[in-house]
C-alpha positions as CSV (number, residue, x, y, z in Angstrom):
1,M,-54.3,-62.6,2.3
2,Q,-53.2,-60.4,-0.5
3,L,-55.9,-58.2,-2.1
4,T,-56.3,-57.8,-5.8
5,A,-56.2,-54.4,-7.5
6,A,-60.0,-54.3,-7.9
7,E,-60.4,-55.1,-4.2
8,K,-58.1,-52.3,-3.1
9,I,-59.9,-49.7,-5.2
10,T,-63.1,-48.6,-3.5
11,P,-65.9,-46.3,-4.5
12,G,-64.4,-43.8,-2.2
13,H,-61.2,-43.8,-4.2
14,R,-63.1,-43.3,-7.4
15,E,-65.0,-40.3,-6.0
16,R,-61.6,-38.5,-5.7
17,L,-59.3,-37.6,-8.5
18,A,-56.7,-39.8,-10.3
19,Y,-53.3,-38.1,-10.8
20,I,-50.9,-39.1,-13.6
21,Y,-47.3,-38.0,-12.8
22,V,-45.1,-37.6,-15.9
23,R,-41.3,-36.8,-15.6
24,Q,-38.0,-37.2,-17.5
25,S,-34.7,-36.2,-15.9
26,T,-33.1,-34.1,-18.5
27,V,-34.0,-31.8,-21.4
28,R,-32.2,-34.1,-23.8
29,Q,-34.4,-37.0,-22.8
30,V,-37.5,-34.9,-23.3
31,Q,-36.4,-34.0,-26.8
32,H,-35.1,-37.4,-28.1
33,H,-36.7,-40.1,-25.9
34,R,-40.3,-39.6,-26.9
35,E,-41.3,-43.2,-26.3
36,S,-40.9,-42.9,-22.6
37,Q,-43.3,-39.9,-22.6
38,V,-45.8,-41.9,-24.6
39,N,-45.8,-44.6,-22.1
40,Q,-46.2,-42.3,-19.2
41,Y,-49.1,-40.3,-20.8
42,A,-50.7,-43.7,-21.6
43,L,-51.2,-44.2,-17.9
44,A,-54.4,-42.0,-18.2
45,E,-55.9,-44.8,-20.2
46,R,-55.1,-47.2,-17.4
47,A,-56.8,-44.9,-14.9
48,G,-59.9,-45.2,-17.0
49,T,-59.6,-48.9,-17.1
50,L,-59.5,-48.9,-13.2
51,G,-62.8,-47.0,-13.1
52,W,-62.1,-43.2,-13.2
53,A,-64.0,-41.1,-15.5
54,A,-62.2,-38.9,-18.0
55,D,-63.0,-35.7,-16.2
56,R,-61.6,-37.1,-13.0
57,I,-58.2,-37.7,-14.4
58,R,-55.5,-35.1,-14.0
59,V,-52.0,-35.1,-15.6
60,I,-49.0,-33.4,-13.9
61,D,-46.1,-33.0,-16.5
62,A,-44.6,-29.7,-15.1
63,D,-41.5,-31.6,-14.1
64,L,-40.4,-32.7,-17.6
65,G,-36.6,-32.2,-17.8
66,Q,-36.0,-32.1,-14.1
67,S,-34.1,-34.6,-12.0
68,G,-35.9,-36.8,-9.4
69,Q,-33.5,-35.7,-6.8
70,D,-34.3,-32.1,-7.2
71,G,-36.3,-31.0,-4.2
72,G,-37.8,-27.9,-5.9
73,R,-39.9,-29.8,-8.5
74,A,-43.1,-27.7,-8.9
75,G,-45.1,-30.6,-10.2
76,F,-44.2,-33.0,-7.4
77,Q,-44.9,-30.3,-4.9
78,E,-48.5,-29.9,-6.4
79,L,-49.0,-33.6,-6.2
80,V,-48.0,-33.8,-2.5
81,A,-50.2,-30.8,-1.7
82,E,-53.2,-32.5,-3.5
83,V,-52.6,-35.8,-1.6
84,S,-52.4,-34.0,1.7
85,L,-55.7,-32.2,1.1
86,G,-57.5,-35.5,0.4
87,H,-58.2,-34.7,-3.2
88,V,-56.4,-37.7,-4.6
89,G,-57.7,-41.3,-4.8
90,I,-54.8,-42.8,-6.7
91,V,-51.4,-41.7,-8.0
92,L,-50.2,-43.4,-11.2
93,A,-46.5,-43.3,-12.3
94,Y,-44.7,-45.4,-14.8
95,E,-42.3,-46.5,-12.0
96,A,-41.3,-45.4,-8.6
97,S,-38.1,-43.6,-10.0
98,R,-40.5,-41.2,-11.8
99,L,-41.9,-40.1,-8.5
100,A,-38.6,-39.5,-6.5
101,R,-35.0,-40.5,-6.6
102,N,-34.4,-39.9,-2.9
103,N,-36.0,-41.6,0.1
104,A,-36.9,-38.3,1.8
105,D,-39.4,-37.3,-0.9
106,W,-40.5,-40.9,-1.4
107,Y,-41.5,-41.5,2.3
108,T,-43.0,-38.0,2.5
109,L,-45.5,-39.1,-0.2
110,L,-46.1,-42.4,1.3
111,D,-46.8,-41.0,4.8
112,L,-49.3,-38.5,3.3
113,A,-50.9,-41.2,1.1
114,T,-51.3,-43.3,4.2
115,V,-53.0,-40.6,6.3
116,A,-55.3,-39.5,3.3
117,G,-56.0,-43.1,2.2
118,A,-54.7,-42.6,-1.4
119,L,-53.4,-45.4,-3.6
120,I,-50.2,-45.6,-5.6
121,A,-50.0,-47.5,-8.9
122,D,-47.2,-48.2,-11.4
123,A,-46.9,-50.4,-14.4
124,D,-46.9,-53.6,-12.2
125,G,-49.8,-53.1,-9.9
126,V,-51.8,-51.1,-7.4
127,Y,-50.6,-50.5,-3.9
128,D,-52.3,-49.4,-0.7
129,P,-49.8,-47.6,1.7
130,R,-52.0,-48.5,4.6
131,D,-51.4,-52.2,4.0
132,Y,-48.2,-53.5,5.7
133,N,-47.1,-55.7,2.8
134,D,-47.8,-52.9,0.2
135,R,-46.0,-50.3,2.3
136,L,-43.0,-52.6,2.7
137,L,-43.0,-53.3,-1.0
138,L,-43.2,-49.5,-1.8
139,G,-40.4,-48.8,0.6
140,L,-38.2,-51.4,-1.1
141,R,-38.9,-49.9,-4.5
142,G,-37.9,-46.4,-3.2
143,M,-34.6,-47.9,-1.8
144,F,-33.9,-49.7,-5.1
145,S,-34.6,-46.4,-7.1
146,E,-32.1,-44.5,-4.9
147,A,-29.5,-47.4,-5.2
148,E,-30.1,-47.5,-9.0
149,L,-29.3,-43.8,-9.2
150,H,-26.1,-44.4,-7.2
151,L,-25.0,-47.2,-9.5
152,L,-25.7,-45.1,-12.6
153,R,-23.5,-42.3,-11.1
154,L,-20.8,-44.8,-10.5
155,R,-20.8,-46.2,-14.0
156,L,-20.9,-42.7,-15.5
157,A,-18.2,-41.4,-13.2
158,A,-16.0,-44.5,-14.1
159,G,-16.5,-43.9,-17.9
160,R,-15.7,-40.2,-17.5
161,A,-12.6,-41.0,-15.5
162,R,-11.2,-43.3,-18.2
163,Q,-11.8,-40.6,-20.7
164,V,-10.2,-38.0,-18.5
165,E,-7.2,-40.3,-17.9
166,R,-6.7,-40.6,-21.7
167,G,-7.3,-36.8,-22.3
168,T,-10.2,-37.5,-24.6
169,Y,-13.1,-36.3,-22.4
170,R,-15.2,-33.7,-24.4
171,Q,-15.2,-30.7,-22.1
172,Q,-16.4,-27.3,-22.8
173,L,-13.8,-25.3,-24.8
174,P,-13.0,-21.6,-24.1
175,T,-13.5,-18.9,-26.6
176,G,-10.8,-19.1,-29.3
177,L,-11.0,-23.0,-29.5
178,V,-13.6,-24.9,-31.5
179,R,-14.4,-28.5,-31.9
180,T,-14.9,-30.0,-35.4
181,P,-17.7,-32.4,-36.2
182,E,-15.0,-35.1,-36.3
183,G,-14.1,-34.2,-32.7
184,R,-10.8,-32.6,-33.3
185,V,-10.0,-29.3,-31.6
186,G,-8.5,-26.4,-33.4
187,K,-8.2,-22.6,-33.1
188,D,-11.3,-20.5,-34.0
189,P,-11.0,-19.8,-37.8
190,D,-12.0,-16.1,-37.1
191,L,-8.6,-14.4,-37.1
192,A,-9.9,-11.5,-35.1
193,I,-10.6,-13.7,-32.2
194,Q,-7.1,-15.2,-32.4
195,R,-5.4,-11.9,-32.6
196,T,-7.4,-10.4,-29.7
197,L,-6.6,-13.4,-27.4
198,A,-2.9,-13.1,-28.3
199,L,-3.1,-9.3,-27.5
200,V,-4.3,-10.1,-24.0
201,F,-1.5,-12.4,-23.3
202,V,1.2,-10.0,-24.8
203,R,-0.2,-7.1,-22.7
204,F,-0.2,-9.1,-19.5
205,Q,3.5,-10.0,-20.0
206,T,4.2,-6.3,-20.5
207,V,2.3,-4.7,-17.8
208,G,1.9,-7.6,-15.3
209,S,-1.5,-6.8,-13.9
210,C,-5.0,-7.6,-14.9
211,Q,-6.1,-4.1,-13.9
212,K,-3.5,-2.5,-16.2
213,V,-4.5,-4.8,-19.0
214,L,-8.1,-3.8,-18.5
215,R,-7.3,-0.2,-18.5
216,A,-5.1,-0.6,-21.7
217,L,-7.8,-2.4,-23.6
218,R,-10.5,0.1,-22.5
219,D,-8.4,3.1,-23.5
220,E,-7.6,1.6,-26.9
221,G,-11.3,0.6,-27.5
222,I,-10.5,-3.1,-27.8
223,L,-13.5,-5.5,-27.4
224,L,-13.1,-9.1,-26.3
225,P,-14.8,-12.0,-27.9
226,R,-17.1,-14.2,-25.6
227,R,-18.8,-17.4,-27.0
228,Q,-22.2,-17.7,-25.5
229,T,-22.7,-21.1,-23.9
230,A,-26.5,-20.8,-23.0
231,G,-29.5,-18.9,-24.0
232,A,-31.0,-17.8,-27.3
233,G,-27.5,-17.0,-28.7
234,A,-25.8,-20.2,-27.6
235,G,-22.8,-21.0,-29.7
236,E,-22.5,-17.5,-31.1
237,V,-19.5,-15.1,-30.5
238,Q,-20.4,-11.7,-29.1
239,W,-17.8,-8.9,-28.7
240,K,-18.1,-7.2,-25.4
241,A,-16.4,-4.4,-23.5
242,P,-13.5,-6.0,-21.5
243,T,-13.9,-6.8,-17.8
244,E,-11.5,-7.9,-15.1
245,G,-13.3,-11.2,-14.8
246,A,-13.0,-11.9,-18.5
247,I,-9.3,-11.1,-18.6
248,Y,-8.7,-13.2,-15.5
249,D,-10.6,-16.2,-17.0
250,I,-8.4,-16.0,-20.2
251,L,-5.2,-15.9,-18.2
252,R,-6.2,-18.7,-15.9
253,N,-7.4,-21.2,-18.5
254,P,-4.7,-23.8,-19.2
255,A,-6.5,-24.7,-22.5
256,Y,-4.9,-21.6,-24.1
257,A,-1.5,-23.3,-23.3
258,G,-2.6,-26.4,-25.1
259,A,-3.3,-28.5,-22.0
260,F,-6.3,-30.7,-21.3
261,V,-7.0,-30.3,-17.5
262,F,-9.8,-31.8,-15.4
263,G,-10.5,-31.1,-11.8
264,R,-9.5,-27.4,-11.7
265,H,-12.6,-26.6,-9.6
266,A,-14.4,-28.1,-6.6
267,V,-17.6,-27.4,-5.0
268,A,-17.3,-26.2,-1.4
269,P,-20.2,-27.2,0.9
270,G,-22.5,-24.3,1.7
271,P,-23.4,-23.2,5.2
272,P,-26.4,-24.7,7.0
273,G,-29.8,-23.5,5.9
274,G,-29.8,-24.6,2.3
275,A,-27.5,-21.9,1.0
276,A,-26.1,-22.5,-2.4
277,R,-22.7,-24.2,-2.6
278,R,-19.9,-22.3,-4.2
279,R,-17.3,-23.3,-6.7
280,V,-13.7,-22.9,-5.6
281,H,-10.4,-23.1,-7.5
282,R,-8.0,-26.0,-6.6
283,P,-4.3,-25.6,-6.7
284,L,-2.4,-27.2,-9.6
285,A,-1.1,-30.1,-7.6
286,E,-4.7,-31.2,-6.8
287,W,-5.9,-31.2,-10.4
288,T,-7.3,-34.7,-11.4
289,A,-5.6,-34.8,-14.8
290,L,-3.2,-32.7,-16.8
291,H,-2.2,-33.5,-20.4
292,Q,-0.1,-31.1,-22.3
293,G,0.0,-30.7,-26.0
294,V,-3.7,-31.8,-26.4
295,Y,-5.0,-28.6,-27.9
296,P,-3.5,-25.9,-30.2
297,S,-1.9,-23.4,-28.0
298,Y,-1.8,-19.6,-27.8
299,I,1.0,-19.5,-25.3
300,T,3.6,-22.0,-24.1
301,W,3.2,-24.0,-20.9
302,D,6.1,-22.2,-19.3
303,E,4.5,-18.8,-20.2
304,F,1.2,-20.1,-18.6
305,M,3.0,-21.1,-15.4
306,A,4.8,-17.8,-15.3
307,N,1.4,-15.9,-15.7
308,Q,-0.1,-18.0,-12.8
309,E,2.9,-17.1,-10.6
310,R,2.5,-13.5,-11.4
311,L,-1.3,-13.5,-10.7
312,H,-0.6,-15.2,-7.4
313,D,1.9,-12.6,-6.4
314,N,-0.5,-9.8,-7.4
315,A,-3.2,-11.3,-5.1
316,S,-1.1,-12.5,-2.2
317,A,-0.8,-10.2,0.7
318,F,2.8,-11.5,1.4
319,A,4.2,-11.8,-2.0
320,R,2.3,-8.8,-3.6
321,R,5.3,-6.5,-3.3
322,A,7.8,-9.1,-4.6
323,R,7.1,-9.5,-8.3
324,A,3.8,-7.5,-8.5
325,A,3.5,-4.4,-10.7
326,P,5.9,-1.7,-9.2
327,R,4.4,1.3,-7.5
328,A,5.3,4.8,-6.4
329,G,7.6,5.3,-3.4
330,A,11.3,6.2,-3.0
331,A,12.4,2.8,-1.6
332,L,13.6,0.9,-4.7
333,L,13.8,-2.5,-3.1
334,A,10.1,-2.6,-1.9
335,G,9.0,-6.2,-2.4
336,L,12.6,-7.4,-3.1
337,A,14.2,-7.0,0.4
338,V,14.2,-10.1,2.5
339,C,15.3,-10.3,6.1
340,G,18.4,-12.5,6.3
341,H,17.7,-13.3,9.9
342,C,14.1,-14.7,9.8
343,G,13.7,-15.1,6.1
344,R,10.5,-13.1,5.9
345,Q,9.8,-10.2,3.6
346,M,10.7,-6.7,4.8
347,H,8.4,-3.8,4.4
348,V,9.2,-0.1,3.9
349,A,8.7,2.6,6.6
350,Y,8.5,6.1,5.2
351,R,9.6,8.7,7.7
352,A,12.3,11.3,7.2
353,R,14.1,8.7,5.1
354,P,12.9,5.4,3.8
355,A,13.8,2.4,5.9
356,Y,13.6,-1.3,5.4
357,V,12.0,-2.9,8.5
358,C,11.4,-6.4,9.5
359,T,8.8,-6.8,12.4
360,A,7.5,-10.2,11.5
361,L,8.7,-11.9,14.7
362,Q,7.4,-9.0,16.8
363,K,4.0,-9.3,15.4
364,V,3.8,-13.1,15.4
365,Q,5.7,-14.1,18.5
366,G,6.1,-10.9,20.4
367,Q,9.9,-10.9,20.0
368,P,12.0,-7.9,19.2
369,G,12.2,-6.9,15.6
370,C,14.9,-8.3,13.4
371,L,16.2,-5.2,11.4
372,H,15.6,-1.5,11.0
373,L,17.9,-0.4,8.1
374,D,18.4,3.0,6.5
375,G,17.2,2.6,3.0
376,P,19.2,5.1,0.7
377,P,22.7,3.5,1.2
378,I,21.3,0.1,0.5
379,D,19.5,1.3,-2.6
380,A,22.6,3.0,-3.8
381,A,24.7,-0.1,-3.5
382,V,22.2,-2.3,-5.3
383,V,21.8,0.2,-8.1
384,Q,25.6,0.2,-8.6
385,A,25.6,-3.5,-8.8
386,F,22.7,-3.3,-11.2
387,F,24.7,-1.0,-13.5
388,A,27.6,-3.3,-13.4
389,A,25.4,-6.3,-14.4
390,L,23.4,-4.4,-17.1
391,A,26.3,-2.8,-18.9
392,P,27.1,-5.5,-21.5
393,A,23.4,-5.9,-22.5
394,E,22.0,-2.3,-22.4
395,L,21.9,-1.7,-26.1
396,Q,20.3,-5.0,-26.8
397,V,17.7,-4.3,-24.1
398,L,16.8,-1.0,-25.7
399,D,16.5,-2.7,-29.1
400,D,14.2,-5.4,-27.7
401,A,12.0,-2.8,-26.0
402,L,11.6,-0.8,-29.2
403,A,10.9,-3.9,-31.2
404,D,8.2,-4.9,-28.6
405,Q,6.6,-1.5,-28.9
406,R,6.5,-1.7,-32.6
407,A,5.1,-5.1,-32.6
408,D,2.5,-4.0,-30.1
409,H,1.6,-1.0,-32.3
410,A,1.2,-3.4,-35.3
411,R,-1.1,-5.8,-33.2
412,L,-3.2,-2.8,-32.2
413,A,-3.5,-1.7,-35.8
414,Q,-4.6,-5.2,-36.8
415,Q,-7.2,-5.2,-34.0
416,H,-8.7,-2.0,-35.2
417,A,-8.7,-3.3,-38.8
418,D,-10.5,-6.5,-37.7
419,Q,-13.1,-4.5,-35.8
420,V,-13.7,-2.3,-39.0
421,A,-14.0,-5.5,-41.1
422,R,-16.4,-7.1,-38.6
423,A,-18.5,-4.0,-38.5
424,E,-18.6,-3.8,-42.3
425,Y,-19.8,-7.3,-42.5
426,E,-22.5,-6.7,-39.9
427,A,-23.7,-3.6,-41.8
428,R,-23.8,-5.5,-45.1
429,L,-25.7,-8.4,-43.5
430,A,-28.2,-6.0,-41.9
431,E,-28.7,-4.3,-45.3
432,R,-29.3,-7.5,-47.1
433,Q,-31.8,-8.6,-44.5
434,Y,-33.6,-5.2,-44.7
435,R,-33.7,-5.3,-48.6
436,A,-35.0,-8.9,-48.6
437,V,-38.0,-8.3,-46.4
438,D,-41.5,-7.7,-47.9
439,P,-42.1,-3.9,-47.7
440,D,-45.7,-4.5,-46.8
441,N,-44.6,-6.3,-43.6
442,R,-43.9,-3.0,-41.9
443,L,-43.4,-4.4,-38.4
444,V,-40.6,-6.5,-39.6
445,A,-39.2,-4.0,-41.9
446,A,-39.0,-1.3,-39.3
447,E,-37.1,-3.6,-36.9
448,L,-34.7,-4.6,-39.7
449,E,-34.2,-0.9,-40.6
450,R,-33.4,-0.1,-37.0
451,R,-30.8,-2.9,-36.9
452,W,-29.3,-1.6,-40.1
453,E,-29.0,1.9,-38.8
454,Q,-27.4,0.6,-35.6
455,A,-24.9,-1.5,-37.6
456,L,-24.0,1.7,-39.6
457,R,-23.4,3.6,-36.3
458,V,-21.2,0.9,-35.0
459,L,-19.3,0.8,-38.4
460,A,-18.7,4.6,-38.3
461,A,-17.5,4.4,-34.7
462,A,-15.1,1.7,-35.6
463,R,-13.7,3.6,-38.6
464,E,-13.3,6.7,-36.5
465,T,-11.4,4.8,-33.8
466,A,-9.1,3.2,-36.4
467,E,-8.4,6.5,-38.0
468,R,-7.4,8.1,-34.7
469,F,-5.1,5.2,-34.0
470,A,-3.6,5.4,-37.5
471,Q,-2.5,9.0,-36.7
472,R,-0.3,7.7,-33.9
473,P,3.2,7.1,-35.3
474,P,4.8,3.8,-34.4
475,E,8.0,3.6,-32.3
476,P,11.0,4.3,-34.6
477,A,14.0,1.9,-34.9
478,L,17.5,2.9,-33.8
479,D,19.4,4.6,-36.7
480,P,23.1,3.9,-37.0
481,A,24.0,7.3,-35.6
482,L,21.9,6.9,-32.6
483,R,23.2,3.4,-32.0
484,A,26.7,4.7,-32.0
485,Q,25.7,7.3,-29.4
486,L,24.1,4.8,-27.3
487,A,27.0,2.3,-27.5
488,D,28.4,3.8,-24.3
489,L,25.1,3.7,-22.6
490,S,26.7,2.0,-19.5
491,T,28.3,5.4,-18.8
492,Q,25.2,7.5,-19.4
493,L,22.6,5.4,-17.6
494,P,23.9,6.5,-14.1
495,A,23.5,10.0,-15.1
496,L,20.1,9.4,-16.5
497,W,19.2,7.6,-13.2
498,Q,20.3,10.6,-11.1
499,S,18.8,13.2,-13.4
500,G,15.3,12.7,-11.9
501,R,13.7,11.9,-15.3
502,L,12.9,8.3,-14.3
503,Q,10.1,7.9,-11.9
504,P,10.5,5.5,-8.9
505,E,8.2,3.0,-10.4
506,Q,10.3,3.0,-13.7
507,Q,13.5,2.5,-11.7
508,K,11.8,-0.3,-9.7
509,A,10.7,-2.0,-13.0
510,L,14.3,-1.8,-14.3
511,L,15.7,-3.3,-11.1
512,R,13.2,-6.2,-11.2
513,S,14.1,-7.1,-14.7
514,L,17.4,-8.6,-13.4
515,I,17.0,-8.8,-9.6
516,H,14.9,-11.6,-7.9
517,R,15.7,-10.9,-4.2
518,V,17.9,-9.0,-2.0
519,H,18.8,-10.6,1.3
520,L,19.8,-8.2,4.1
521,T,21.8,-9.3,7.2
522,R,23.5,-7.2,9.9
523,P,25.9,-9.6,11.6
524,A,27.6,-6.7,13.4
525,P,26.2,-3.3,14.3
526,A,28.7,-1.6,11.9
527,R,28.5,-4.2,9.1
528,L,25.7,-4.9,6.7
529,E,25.8,-7.8,4.4
530,L,23.8,-7.8,1.1
531,R,23.2,-10.9,-1.1
532,I,21.7,-9.9,-4.5
533,V,19.9,-12.9,-6.1
534,W,19.6,-12.3,-9.8
535,V,16.9,-13.8,-12.0
536,S,19.5,-16.2,-13.6
537,G,20.2,-17.6,-10.1
538,A,23.5,-16.0,-9.6
539,V,24.4,-14.3,-6.3
540,T,26.4,-11.2,-5.7
541,P,27.5,-10.5,-2.1
542,L,28.1,-7.0,-1.0
543,T,29.3,-5.5,2.4
544,L,28.3,-2.0,3.6
545,S,29.3,-0.2,6.8
546,P,26.2,1.7,7.9
547,P,26.5,4.5,10.4
548,T,26.4,3.6,14.1
549,Y,25.3,5.7,17.0
550,R,27.6,4.4,19.7
551,T,31.4,4.0,19.5
552,T,31.3,0.6,21.2
553,E,29.1,-0.7,18.3
554,L,31.9,-0.1,15.8
555,G,33.0,-3.3,14.2
556,D,36.6,-2.6,14.7
557,Y,36.2,-1.0,18.1
558,E,38.7,-3.3,19.8
559,R,41.3,-2.7,17.2
560,L,40.7,1.0,17.6
561,A,41.1,0.8,21.4
562,S,44.2,-1.2,21.0
563,R,45.8,1.4,18.8
564,V,44.8,4.2,21.2
565,L,46.4,2.5,24.1
566,A,49.5,1.6,22.1
567,L,50.0,5.2,20.8
568,S,49.2,6.6,24.2
569,A,51.8,4.4,25.8
570,E,54.3,5.8,23.3
571,G,53.6,9.2,24.8
572,H,51.5,10.8,21.9
573,A,49.0,13.5,22.8
574,D,45.3,12.6,22.2
575,G,45.0,15.1,19.3
576,V,48.0,13.5,17.6
577,I,46.6,10.0,18.2
578,A,43.2,11.1,16.7
579,E,44.8,12.4,13.6
580,Q,46.9,9.2,13.2
581,L,43.8,6.9,13.6
582,T,41.8,8.9,11.2
583,A,44.6,8.7,8.6
584,E,44.7,4.9,9.2
585,G,41.1,4.6,8.2
586,F,39.4,4.4,11.6
587,R,36.0,6.2,11.9
588,A,33.9,7.3,14.9
589,A,30.3,6.7,15.3
590,R,28.1,8.0,12.5
591,Q,31.1,7.7,10.2
592,G,32.8,10.9,11.6
593,P,36.6,11.3,12.0
594,V,38.3,10.1,15.3
595,T,38.6,13.1,17.7
596,A,40.8,13.8,20.6
597,G,37.8,13.6,22.9
598,L,37.0,10.0,21.6
599,V,40.7,9.0,22.3
600,G,40.4,10.3,25.9
601,K,37.1,8.6,26.4
602,I,38.5,5.2,25.2
603,R,41.7,5.7,27.5
604,R,39.5,6.5,30.5
605,A,37.2,3.6,29.8
606,R,40.3,1.3,29.8
607,G,41.7,2.8,33.0
608,V,44.7,4.2,31.3
609,V,46.3,7.6,31.9
610,G,48.2,9.2,29.0
611,V,51.9,9.7,29.2
612,R,51.6,13.5,29.2
613,Q,49.0,13.4,31.9
614,Q,51.3,11.1,34.0
615,F,54.1,13.8,34.0
616,R,51.6,16.3,35.3
617,A,50.0,13.9,37.9
618,Q,52.5,11.2,39.0
619,E,55.8,11.6,41.1
620,R,57.7,8.8,39.5
621,I,57.6,7.0,36.2
622,D,59.6,3.8,35.7
623,G,62.1,4.7,38.5
624,Y,62.5,8.3,37.5
625,W,61.3,11.4,39.2
626,T,59.0,13.7,37.3
627,I,59.5,17.4,37.5
628,H,56.1,17.6,39.3
629,G,57.0,14.8,41.7
630,L,60.6,16.0,42.6
631,A,59.3,19.6,43.1
632,Q,56.7,18.4,45.7
633,A,59.3,16.2,47.4
634,L,61.8,19.1,47.8
635,G,59.2,21.7,48.4
636,V,60.4,24.0,45.7
637,R,59.0,25.6,42.5
638,R,59.3,23.6,39.3
639,T,61.0,26.6,37.7
640,W,63.8,26.2,40.3
641,L,64.4,22.6,39.0
642,Y,64.4,23.8,35.4
643,D,67.0,26.4,36.2
644,R,69.3,23.7,37.8
645,I,68.8,21.5,34.7
646,R,69.7,24.2,32.3
647,A,72.7,25.2,34.4
648,G,73.9,21.6,34.3
649,A,73.8,21.3,38.1
650,L,70.9,18.6,37.8
651,P,71.5,15.7,35.5
652,A,68.2,14.9,33.6
653,T,67.0,13.0,30.4
654,R,64.1,13.8,28.1
655,H,61.3,11.5,27.3
656,S,61.7,10.3,23.7
657,V,58.1,11.4,22.6
658,T,56.9,14.0,25.0
659,G,60.2,15.7,25.7
660,H,59.5,16.0,29.4
661,Y,62.4,15.8,31.9
662,L,63.0,12.7,34.0
663,I,65.6,12.7,36.9
664,R,67.1,9.5,38.1
665,D,65.8,8.4,41.6
666,D,69.3,8.6,43.2
667,P,69.6,9.4,46.9
668,A,72.9,11.3,46.3
669,V,71.2,13.5,43.8
670,L,68.3,14.1,46.1
671,A,70.7,15.0,48.9
672,A,72.6,17.4,46.8
673,L,69.4,19.2,45.7
674,Q,68.3,19.4,49.3
675,A,71.6,21.1,50.1
676,M,71.2,23.6,47.3
677,R,67.6,24.3,48.2
678,P,67.0,27.8,49.1
679,A,66.0,28.8,52.6
680,P,62.2,29.1,53.1
C-alpha cells in the first residue's frame, strides 16, 4: 500500500534539518534565467508546509553556475556530508536533475539517505529511499536525468555540426579579427594591431624560425597585442612582450589566412588517477571542417601552408636539417643531402674533413652503412651548379633583397610610430581621468595620479625607442653606377664566395634559396652520381670521380689492365707504359698518375711477363732463340754471341720494339756455332 507524504514524514524527520538544494548549470542561466532560481528558493516555503520550522530549514546554493555532472561541487559535497552524519530529515530539490546528472552521485546520495533515514522530495512528491517502490522510482528518475543530458548533448552537437558544415558557427576569433554586432567578421580597426600581426608573418618568412622572430621583436622593442578572453579585462587588448608561445599561436592559426576551421584540437584522455586531460593538435587531414575565404586574411592560404611546413621542419628531428634555419658548420649540404640507396637523410660527420654519412640502415636494421662520402668535392660541384643556375637572376635577387630590407625598415618605423601614438593616447586619457576626479577624494586622486605618471613614463620610453630607431638609416637602393658594376655579378660571386667574407650559414641560406634536395649515389667505387633537385622541380644530374684507395676499385680498372697487357705485349717497358696511360687519362688510386710499379703489379696479377723480362728469363720466344737462352745452350758468354752477330757470322734479327736480338731456331746454325765455340 502506497503511503502519502504526510504518512512518510515522521516526528523524527522533523526533529532534523530540511535542506533545500539550489543549482543552475551555467553562469548564463544564473544571470538570465531568474525564474528558475525563484522556483527553487520557493521550496523553503514547501518545507514549512510539510512541518519544518523556519530555523530548521537550510538552503545550499553554493553550486549556482556549476554543471550537475561536475564531481567537485562544494554544495553537493556539503549536502552528502550532512546526510551521512544523520543531520538531515529531508532533502528538497526542484527536480532530480538539480541534485545530479550522473548515476554515480545520484546513487551515492540515495544509499546514504537510506542508511540515515532521510527523505527526498521534489516538485511532485515526497520519497522514502528505504521503501522499495520509492527507491525504484528515484532510480528511474536518476536514469532519466542522465539520459536527458545525453539527448540534450546530441541535439546541441547536431545543431553545432550543421553550423560548422556551413561555416557559420560563431567560434572565438583570434586577436586582429573582430565580430560586429551584425555577426560579420572583419579586421580589427586598430591599425597598430594589423601592422604588428603583418610584421610577425613577414619576419617569419624572412628568418624562418620562431626563436629568431622572438629575438628580433625583442631587440627592436616590439610588443604584441593580445585580446583578453576572460577575467576583469575580458574583451580588451593588452600589449605584452613577445613570447615564443604567442608567436607560435599566431603562425599556427588558420583564421589569419581567412579560413574557418573546426576540429583543430582534440582532448587526449589523461592517465589513471583523475589527472587532467590535455589538449592535443590534430593534423590538417583530420580537421572536422575547413572553409577558406570566410574571414578577411592577413596572409594567403599558400603562405599559411608553407609556414606550417616550415614549423614542422623546425620541430621534426628528421627534417630539422632540411629546410630549417641554416646553422654554422663547414658542410654546405647539411640537411639537403639524401642517400640515393636507402632514401634517408644523411648527416654530417666532422673529423679532419666534413663527410656525408648515411648510417640509417646500420642503426635500424644492423646492416652496413650505405655511404661515407668526402664532403668538400661534393660541395664544390653543387656550388658550381648553383652559380650556373643563379647567374641570370643574380641582380634581380639583390634588388629584391634590398627592397625587402627597405620595406622591413618602413614597417618597423610604423610600428614605433604606432607605439608612440598609443602611449600618447593612454597618457592623455590618464590625465583627463586625474583632472576629472574630485580633489577631496584623495585615495582615488592618488591612484589616478600614479597611473598618469606611469603613462608618462611609458610615453617617454616609447619616444626614446622611436628616436633611436629613426637614427638608423634605411637600406639604400642601387644607383645606376652600382647596377652597372653588378651586372657581371655572375663572375664576381664565385670570388666573393671564396674570399671568406660569407659565413657558412649565409652560404647555406643562399644554396637553399634554389636547392630543395641533393641525392647522392655511388654506383661504383670510383663514380659518384649527384641529382640536384631545385625548388622549381627541375633536376640537374652530375657525375664525380672521387678518390679510391685501391686500384681494383677504379671504375675503368679492366680497361686499364687491358691497355697494360696490350702495350706490354708490344714490348714496351713498364715506365713507358705508365707514361702512355697517364697521357691517355688513366689515373691510379687517390687520383695519382699511373706509375711503372702499378703497371708491373697489374701484369703480375694477370700472370703476364713483360717482353723485356722475357728476353732476360726465357730461352725461346715464338721459335727464336734469345741471347740468354742460346748462351746457356752453348755454354758461352753472351758477349761471345754479340761479337759473332756484329762480325756477321751469326745471322740475327732485332725485336721491333725492344731491339733485342732473336736467332732463328735452326739446327744448322746451332751446329755451326758449336763448331766455332772456343775450347773450355
